[in-house]
N, C-alpha and C positions, 0 to 999 in steps of 0.2 A: 775148470773153464770159467772165465769171467761172466758175470751176469750182465744184463742190460744196464743196471745201475752202475756196476763197476766200470763198464766201458765208457758210458756217456757222462756220468755224473761225478765220478772221482776227479778227473781233470777239471771239470766245471767248478766243483767245490774248491779245489786248490786255487784255481784262477780267481774265484771270487774273494778268497782270503787275501791274496796278493793285491787284488784291485782295491780292497778296503784299506790296506796299509798305505798304498800309494795315494789314495784319496785323502787320507789324513795329512800326508806331506803336502798335497796340493792345497788344502784348506789353509795350512800354515803359510805357504808362500803367497796366497791371495790376501791373507790378513796383513802380511808384511807390505805387500804392494799398496793396498788401499790406505795404510797408515803412513807410508813414506813417500808416495808419489801422487800427491793431491793436485799437482798442476798439469798432469797429463791431459791430453785432449779427451773430450767426452767419448768419442768413438772408441778410443783404446780402452777406457774403463768399461764401456758397454760390452766390448768384445770379451774382456776378462770375466765379466759377470755372466755373459751368455755361456762361455765355456764351463764355468763353475756349475751353472744350472744344468747343462747337458751331462756333465760328469756325475753330478748328483743323481740325475734321473737314471743314468747308466747303472750305478751301484744299486739303486732302489729296485730297478727292474730285475736285476740278477738275483737279488734277495727274494723278491716276490716269486719268481719262477722256482727257485730252489725250495722255498718254503711250501709252495703249492704242491710240488711234485714229490718231494722226499718226506714231508711231514703230513700235510693234509691228505694226500693220496698215497700214503705209505703202503707199499706192497702191491700197488695197482700196476700190473705189467703194461697195460695199455697207456697209462700216464707216463711210464718210464720210456716208452718207445716213440712218443710223439712230442713235437714241439707245439707251442701255441703262440698267440700274438705277442705275449709278453717276451718270450724268447726271441722273437723275430725283430724286435725293436733295437737292441744294442748294436747289431751290425750297421744299421742305418745311422744310428747316433755316432758311432765311430767314424763312419764316412763323412758325416757333417763336421765333426771336430777336426779330423785330419785336414779337410779342405779349408776350414777357417784358419787354422794355424799356418798352412802352407801359403795361403793367399796373403796373410800378414807378412810372412817372410819375403814373399814376392814383392810386396810394397817396399820393404827395406832394400832389397836388391835393386829395384828400379831407381831408388834415390842414390844408391852408391855407384851403380854402373851406367845409368842412363841408357840401358839396353832394353829395347822393346822385345826383341826376339827371344832373349833369355827369359824374360818375364813371361812371354807367351808360352814357352815350353813348360814352365812351372805351372802356369794356370791351366794348360791343357791336361797335364798329368794329374793335377789336383781335381779337375773336373771329372776325369775318368774314374778316379777313386771315389768321388762323391756319387756318381751315377751307379757304380758297381755296388756301393754300400746300400743305396736305396733299392737296387735290383735284388740284392741278397735278401733284404727284408721282405720284399714282395714274393720272392721265390719260396722262402720258408713258409709263408702263409698258404701258398699254392701247393707245396709239397711238404707237409708237416711231419712226415715220418723220417726219423733219423737215418734209417737204413737206406733211404732214397736220396739223401743229400748230395750224392755224387752226380745227380742229374743236373745240378746247377753249379758244380764246382768251378767251371770255367769262369763264371762271373766273379766268384770270390777270388780266384787266383789272379785274374787280370787286375782287379782292384788293389790287391795287396802288392803286386809287382809294380804297378804304376805309382803307388804311394811310396814304396821303398826307393824307387829310382828318383822320385821327386825329393825325398829326404837327402839322398846322396848329392844331388845337384845343388840343393840349397846350402848344405853344409860346405861343400867345396867352394861355391861362389862367395859365400859370406867370409870364409877364412881368407881366400885370395884377395878379395876387395879390401878387407880390413888391414891386411899386411901391406897393401899398397898405400894405405893412409898413414903409415908411420912417418913421423916428422923429425925424429932425432931429439925432440924435447922429452925429458925424463917423465914428467907427470902425464903428458898426453899419451906417450907410448905405454906407460904403466896401465892406463885404462884400456887401451887397445889390446894389450896382451891378456888382460883379465877377461875381456869379452871373448877373444879367440879361444881361450881355454874353456870357457863355459859352453861355447858353441860346439867345440869338438866333443866335450864330455856328454852333453845332452843330445846333440844332433846325431852323433855316431851311435850312442846307446839306443836311441829310438830306432835307428836304421838296423842295427844288429838284432834288436828284439823282433822287428818285423821280419827280417830274413830268417831268423830261427823259427818263427811262427809259420812262415811259408814252407820251409824245409821239412818241419815236423808234419805239416798237413799233407805234403806230397808223399813222404816216406811212410808214415804210419796212418792206419785207418781206424784207430781206436779212440779218436777224439782227443788225443793227448795235446794237440795244438791249442785246445781251449785254455790251457794253463797260460799260454802267452797271449792269445787273442783277446781274452776277457779284460786284460789290463792295458791293451794297446792305446785306448783313448786317453788314459791317464798319462802315459808316456808322452804323447803328443802335447798335451796341455802343459805338463811340467817342463817340457823343453822350451815352450814359449815363456812361461813364468820365470824360468831361470834367467833368461836374457833380460827380462824386464826388471827384476829385482837386483841385478848385478850392477846397474848404473849408479852414479853418484845420487844420493837421495836428497829430496827437497826438505824432508824432515826426518829427524832421528826416529827410529822405530821404538814405540813404547812397549816395554816389556811388561806383560800383564801378570807376571809371577812376582812374588815378593821375595827379595833377596836381603838377608840380614835385617829384616824388619822394616826395610825402606823400599818404597816403590820408585825406582829411579828410571830416568830415560837413558837408554844406551846410545853411545856414540859409535859411529861406524869407524872403527880403528883402521880399517883397510883403505879408507879414502884419504888422500893427501889433505893436510891441515887447511890449505888455502881454499879447498872446495867444500869444506864441511858446513860452513855457515852462509853459503850462497842463498840469497833470498828466493822468492818465488820465480820459477823459470817456466817459460813456455815449453811444452813437451817436445816441440820440434828442436829445441836447443838441448834439452836434457837427454833425449833418446840417443843412444850411442851411434847407431848406424846412420841416422839422419843428420846428426849434429856435428860430426867430426870436422867437416870443412869449416863450419862456423866457429866451432870450438877452437881450432887451430888459429884462426884469424884473430879472434877476440882475446885469446890468452897467450899468443905468441910473444907479445911484447914483454909480458911478465916473466916468461921463461927465459928470455934473452937477458934480462937484467940480472938473473941469478948467476 
């Protein structure tokens, strides 16, 4: 028969390990972003910084809880059976991160579709996920015993379902809207196809991860869903960063590793030649979802001459 530690902390430890690996990938993408997209609006750069800060706090809090419970209070059955304020914070942080990411995508959809009611649905679902995340944090502090977590499982399930539905809606709308913006010009369509591929890969992956988390939580009662839930915040943030760093870059990313004794600047070989040396651009022009209409207008004449 499994002990309390085996039931609650085995999945939690595995989830923390996965979360740490994903955090490393996130830090790399943030480094690429700040090195290559220096002309983005300040609010976008602040959003990226905020998400990185929240993800960092998420990883640190998970470590502190595991260290306190499994090392400092090793063998203490009371400590193994109860949560504390450190354990209660990550669900709220995940709710905040998912909401910020989904609101950002709602802004993109608003620019592409000019539809207020679609954006309203996205904002509503994101708000539900936010309040459920905060509610889960409050509930854990009020009912800190692991065996009694079922008392507020409705709040957790509603938040996870609303966030998953929001991800599906966002992914579908972005893909459909970008497909409608295809122009027949080779270079423009190349960028659009690349963006669609990234959206499908990261958006659907995040949705599937959340669905698996929800299914495991409903079917199993041994805490196995923590393997998926602990890293959910990283998946949301990575999905946003993937769309940001896929765009044509303002500056070539500087490789901080030394190759063949020479520290060189790498060129983005996947970007068409005519767009590699474009000077400083306003982020409204650079950003894929917002700038496609302007991009087609300003570069259409060049494509026609080819």
